[in-house]
Every structure is written in structure tokens, then in C-alpha cells.
KEMI-781408 format. One record per residue (C-alpha): residue in one letter; chain; x, z, y. Coordinates in steps of 0.05 Angstrom, whole numbers, plus 5000, padded with zeros to 4 digits. Layout:
type:mol:X:Z:Y
A:A:X:Z:Y
...
//
This chain:
type:mol:X:Z:Y
X:A:5001:5003:5006
X:A:5027:4979:5071
X:A:5035:5030:5119
X:A:5017:5002:5191
X:A:5042:5033:5252
X:A:4993:5045:5306
X:A:5003:4983:5350
X:A:4997:4943:5283
X:A:4921:4958:5276
X:A:4897:4890:5289
X:A:4949:4862:5235
X:A:4931:4913:5181
X:A:4851:4881:5192
X:A:4875:4815:5182
X:A:4917:4822:5124
X:A:4865:4875:5095
X:A:4815:4815:5102
X:A:4860:4769:5064
X:A:4870:4818:5014
X:A:4796:4834:5006
X:A:4785:4755:4993
X:A:4832:4749:4942
X:A:4806:4813:4910
X:A:4740:4788:4912
X:A:4762:4716:4875
X:A:4802:4760:4818
X:A:4732:4784:4802
X:A:4694:4724:4798
X:A:4723:4655:4766
X:A:4669:4612:4808
X:A:4701:4636:4874
X:A:4751:4596:4912
X:A:4777:4630:4977
X:A:4850:4615:4980
X:A:4836:4566:5037
X:A:4806:4616:5080
X:A:4856:4668:5054
X:A:4911:4628:5074
X:A:4886:4615:5145
X:A:4882:4695:5150
X:A:4958:4698:5126
X:A:4981:4644:5178
X:A:4941:4690:5232
X:A:4971:4746:5213
X:A:5048:4719:5209
X:A:5030:4695:5285
X:A:5011:4763:5301
X:A:5067:4795:5277
X:A:5117:4742:5306
X:A:5085:4761:5373
X:A:5081:4835:5363
X:A:5156:4839:5347
X:A:5179:4787:5402
X:A:5189:4839:5452
X:A:5179:4914:5431
X:A:5180:4968:5482
X:A:5224:5022:5473
X:A:5172:5072:5450
X:A:5148:5018:5393
X:A:5220:5013:5374
X:A:5219:5094:5358
X:A:5160:5081:5314
X:A:5194:5024:5272
X:A:5263:5064:5262
X:A:5218:5121:5238
X:A:5172:5081:5192
X:A:5161:5117:5127
X:A:5180:5057:5085
X:A:5240:5037:5118
X:A:5299:5041:5071
X:A:5335:5100:5071
X:A:5411:5119:5060
X:A:5395:5132:4982
X:A:5372:5057:4978
X:A:5434:5033:5011
X:A:5477:5067:4973
X:A:5444:5041:4905
X:A:5445:4973:4933
X:A:5507:4962:4964
X:A:5558:5011:4931
X:A:5581:5014:4865
X:A:5611:5069:4820
X:A:5580:5122:4872
X:A:5608:5193:4845
X:A:5564:5243:4888
X:A:5601:5304:4915
X:A:5565:5364:4935
X:A:5572:5430:4966
X:A:5621:5450:5031
X:A:5658:5506:4982
X:A:5630:5557:5036
X:A:5559:5574:5029
X:A:5515:5516:4994
X:A:5501:5444:4983
X:A:5455:5412:5034
X:A:5410:5356:5010
X:A:5399:5326:5074
X:A:5469:5301:5072
X:A:5486:5260:5015
X:A:5559:5232:5000
X:A:5613:5212:4950
X:A:5665:5167:4930
X:A:5640:5090:4915
X:A:5669:5025:4914
X:A:5632:4970:4968
X:A:5656:4899:4948
X:A:5705:4933:4895
X:A:5745:4964:4963
X:A:5742:5044:4951
X:A:5704:5076:5011
X:A:5675:5150:5023
X:A:5604:5134:5036
X:A:5567:5194:5073
X:A:5490:5193:5107
X:A:5430:5238:5123
X:A:5374:5229:5068
X:A:5305:5237:5091
X:A:5268:5223:5031
X:A:5210:5174:5012
X:A:5148:5223:4993
X:A:5123:5291:5010
X:A:5166:5323:4955
X:A:5227:5290:4975
X:A:5226:5299:5048
X:A:5216:5375:5042
X:A:5272:5371:4991
X:A:5324:5333:5040
X:A:5288:5372:5102
X:A:5270:5307:5131
X:A:5345:5290:5146
X:A:5360:5347:5192
X:A:5428:5376:5169
X:A:5449:5450:5167
X:A:5512:5477:5181
X:A:5533:5467:5112
X:A:5511:5393:5109
X:A:5560:5381:5166
X:A:5612:5423:5136
X:A:5606:5380:5070
X:A:5617:5323:5110
X:A:5682:5348:5140
X:A:5705:5359:5067
X:A:5692:5296:5048
X:A:5728:5261:5113
X:A:5789:5301:5097
X:A:5786:5282:5021
X:A:5785:5207:5047
X:A:5837:5216:5104
X:A:5885:5249:5048
X:A:5879:5196:4997
X:A:5877:5135:5055
X:A:5801:5118:5043
X:A:5759:5082:5091
X:A:5701:5123:5109
X:A:5624:5094:5122
X:A:5573:5135:5146
X:A:5495:5117:5143
X:A:5462:5156:5204
X:A:5386:5171:5201
X:A:5365:5240:5234
X:A:5318:5266:5280
X:A:5370:5312:5295
X:A:5409:5377:5275
X:A:5364:5431:5240
X:A:5342:5480:5294
X:A:5326:5536:5249
X:A:5348:5610:5257
X:A:5391:5610:5189
X:A:5428:5547:5218
X:A:5445:5576:5285
X:A:5465:5642:5251
X:A:5513:5603:5204
X:A:5545:5563:5266
X:A:5507:5505:5277
X:A:5535:5478:5336
X:A:5609:5493:5312
X:A:5593:5453:5254
X:A:5570:5395:5291
X:A:5630:5402:5342
X:A:5681:5405:5286
X:A:5655:5347:5243
X:A:5654:5305:5310
X:A:5729:5326:5324
X:A:5738:5300:5248
X:A:5712:5236:5263
X:A:5760:5226:5320
X:A:5821:5252:5283
X:A:5811:5214:5224
X:A:5873:5166:5204
X:A:5825:5116:5163
X:A:5776:5067:5185
X:A:5708:5101:5200
X:A:5644:5052:5208
X:A:5579:5083:5225
X:A:5513:5048:5212
X:A:5455:5078:5248
X:A:5399:5053:5198
X:A:5338:5093:5233
X:A:5339:5151:5283
X:A:5406:5169:5312
X:A:5380:5238:5338
X:A:5428:5279:5381
X:A:5493:5319:5360
X:A:5464:5316:5291
X:A:5479:5244:5296
X:A:5540:5242:5336
X:A:5574:5285:5283
X:A:5574:5224:5236
X:A:5578:5170:5283
X:A:5636:5179:5332
X:A:5670:5122:5297
X:A:5713:5060:5307
X:A:5655:5015:5296
X:A:5582:5029:5307
X:A:5532:4986:5279
X:A:5457:4994:5292
X:A:5400:4957:5258
X:A:5356:4921:5305
X:A:5295:4970:5313
X:A:5343:5036:5306
X:A:5344:5087:5358
X:A:5411:5131:5384
X:A:5394:5183:5435
X:A:5411:5252:5457
X:A:5343:5275:5452
X:A:5280:5249:5422
X:A:5227:5220:5471
X:A:5178:5278:5453
X:A:5226:5330:5469
X:A:5253:5293:5535
X:A:5181:5285:5560
X:A:5172:5359:5549
X:A:5225:5383:5587
X:A:5222:5330:5645
X:A:5144:5326:5648
X:A:5116:5386:5611
X:A:5082:5335:5575
X:A:5098:5308:5507
X:A:5044:5252:5513
X:A:5098:5218:5565
X:A:5143:5200:5506
X:A:5136:5124:5527
X:A:5158:5133:5595
X:A:5217:5184:5566
X:A:5235:5128:5512
X:A:5245:5073:5570
X:A:5285:5119:5610
X:A:5335:5147:5554
X:A:5356:5075:5544
X:A:5358:5087:5464
X:A:5348:5024:5436
X:A:5402:4982:5401
X:A:5399:4930:5454
X:A:5410:4983:5507
X:A:5470:5011:5475
X:A:5504:4946:5456
X:A:5502:4937:5535
X:A:5533:5002:5552
X:A:5581:4995:5494
X:A:5560:5055:5453
X:A:5541:5000:5397
X:A:5589:4951:5373
X:A:5540:4905:5337
X:A:5466:4900:5329
X:A:5442:4877:5256
X:A:5377:4836:5261
X:A:5321:4853:5216
X:A:5275:4819:5177
X:A:5209:4800:5217
X:A:5164:4858:5221
X:A:5226:4906:5210
X:A:5268:4928:5152
X:A:5211:4956:5111
X:A:5181:4891:5108
X:A:5240:4859:5071
X:A:5289:4921:5049
X:A:5332:4876:5008
X:A:5351:4829:5062
X:A:5359:4887:5108
X:A:5406:4922:5070
X:A:5451:4859:5046
X:A:5464:4843:5122
X:A:5480:4914:5129
X:A:5531:4908:5078
X:A:5561:4843:5104
X:A:5565:4879:5175
X:A:5601:4941:5142
X:A:5651:4891:5106
X:A:5663:4854:5163
X:A:5680:4920:5205
X:A:5725:4948:5156
X:A:5763:4878:5152
X:A:5778:4880:5227
X:A:5799:4951:5218
X:A:5839:4943:5154
X:A:5906:4925:5188
X:A:5908:4982:5244
X:A:5956:5040:5228
X:A:5931:5119:5234
X:A:5957:5116:5306
X:A:5925:5057:5326
X:A:5859:5076:5291
X:A:5856:5138:5326
X:A:5876:5109:5393
X:A:5816:5058:5387
X:A:5766:5110:5377
X:A:5801:5151:5439
X:A:5794:5094:5487
X:A:5726:5081:5457
X:A:5695:5147:5479
X:A:5735:5155:5538
X:A:5712:5091:5566
X:A:5641:5095:5553
X:A:5607:5097:5622
X:A:5655:5057:5661
X:A:5610:4997:5660
X:A:5558:5040:5705
X:A:5613:5066:5746
X:A:5638:4997:5761
X:A:5573:4968:5782
//
């Protein structure tokens, strides 16, 4: 069953009618509705193209959060071979919102780390909706340390509303864990490529995405705060999230202009959830290309590359 977003109501009606006609035809051998159903299919395809030709920032937020969008687990299953999961931070616990381990990408050894949201009610609760606790970031640090020691490139898959803000997480040093994970990203002597596959929320995303190359899917978002949170603070009204989304400049296109994102991967028409395999394959090609660009850099060059990238952020705006 297709999950439709708020702005796709008209599309849902058209595709629903086409499916109803075909269901009626299946139950009656004398009924031929293919011509009418095909006409509805064409109408739906045209509407889909129109809807996605110029999405607002808020609508991109909705697409980035779509429940059927491929998640970290899907990318690891489809792109990486010989994946060996590594668990725990060797200090407190294993945080299931962060998954990672050794794997191969096109036969190249890599360390892959990512946020996992889950794909149904049970798994979403199990993975805490992709919101990592301190032990999740400390696990990521441990895995990045391991990759650094053996000269293995790191690939991170970012998809989180933000770090978990609960009391227990704060007691165990949430902000310190995020800061140390960000520091570890900056100090790595191996290539680091990050892909924002859905939501890149606040420091919870920065802790994984302070990379040599930041890739974003076309309808993904990356921001210091959610539009709802921003609206609650600035206007004391979470319903002003549409205005906040525009003001935050959180889309992949905005961030490419600002130099935060290095490459935007075009999604299938209607979003990655409409053709997950194509979206995943295109991300795999982008990761491989980015790793190829970085393969000839030594440790100092890789660290200097990150340093220049992040110290230079905002220079375009200052120059203007």
C-alpha cells in the first residue's frame, strides 16, 4: 500500500481510481477497463511530474521523512558485501539507532556507519526513530578509530531528526559525545564520505557528516534544527514550519550553493521511495566516485581538505 503525503492527495485519488478499475476487471472476465485505467495512469504521471517539478522547502521535508524511503539498513544490504556488524561502545551499551561495521564496496574495504530509523512501529521503537544516544556516538568513534588504525575509508549514512534529548542521554554526556564524534571526523587520516539519505538533523547529523565529501539526495534535508523547532522558538508557533523551512535553507539545492553539500544525487520522480533500487544504485555510484577522488590523498592532505572545507563555510556570503 502506497503512503501518500499531504500534498499528494489528488495523486492518491487518481491512482486509487485506476487500481479500483483494475480490481473490478480482475473480478469480472467480461469487463475491459484497460483503456480507462491507462488514461488515469497517464494523468497520474503528469500530475506527479508537476508536483515534483518545483517542491517547496517544507514539501522536501515531508519527502525526506517519508516512511517508505530507503533507510540505512536498505543501503547496506544493497550496496555493501561481506558486512560484519560491530556493536557497542565498550563503555555503557549498544545503541541500535546507530549501525555500523566492516564491509566491502565494489570489493574495496570500508567502514560503514549510519543512523537507522526502522521501517515499522516495532523497529522504529527499537531503533529510537534514528535518534542516537551518547553510546551511539561513542560506538561511531570506536569504529572510526578502528578504520583509521587499519587505513580503511569511512562511509557514513545520515538519517536522523537529531540526537536523542532524553534525561538519560544528557546524564551520560550527550553533547560531549557529539563533540568528540565531530572531532574524530575532522582528525581521521583516511577518506570520509557522508551521504544524507533523509534527514540531517542538528549536531546528531554533524557528528557523522563532518566529511571530506558530503553527498545529499535530491529531496533530503540538512539543518541545525527542524522547521517545527525553529518555528516554536522564533514565532512561538510550530504551525509556521513552512516559513521556517524556507528561512533555514535546508534543502540539498540550497546547501550545494552554500558549499556545505558537494554533490546532489537526483532521485527517481516522486522521491526515492518510488524506486528505491535506482536511488540506492545512484548513491552507490556517487560514493564510489567520491572515494576515487580522495584515494590519492595522504593523511595530511585529507585532514587539510576537511579543515579548508569547514573553515571556509560562509565565505561566499561574506564576499557577497
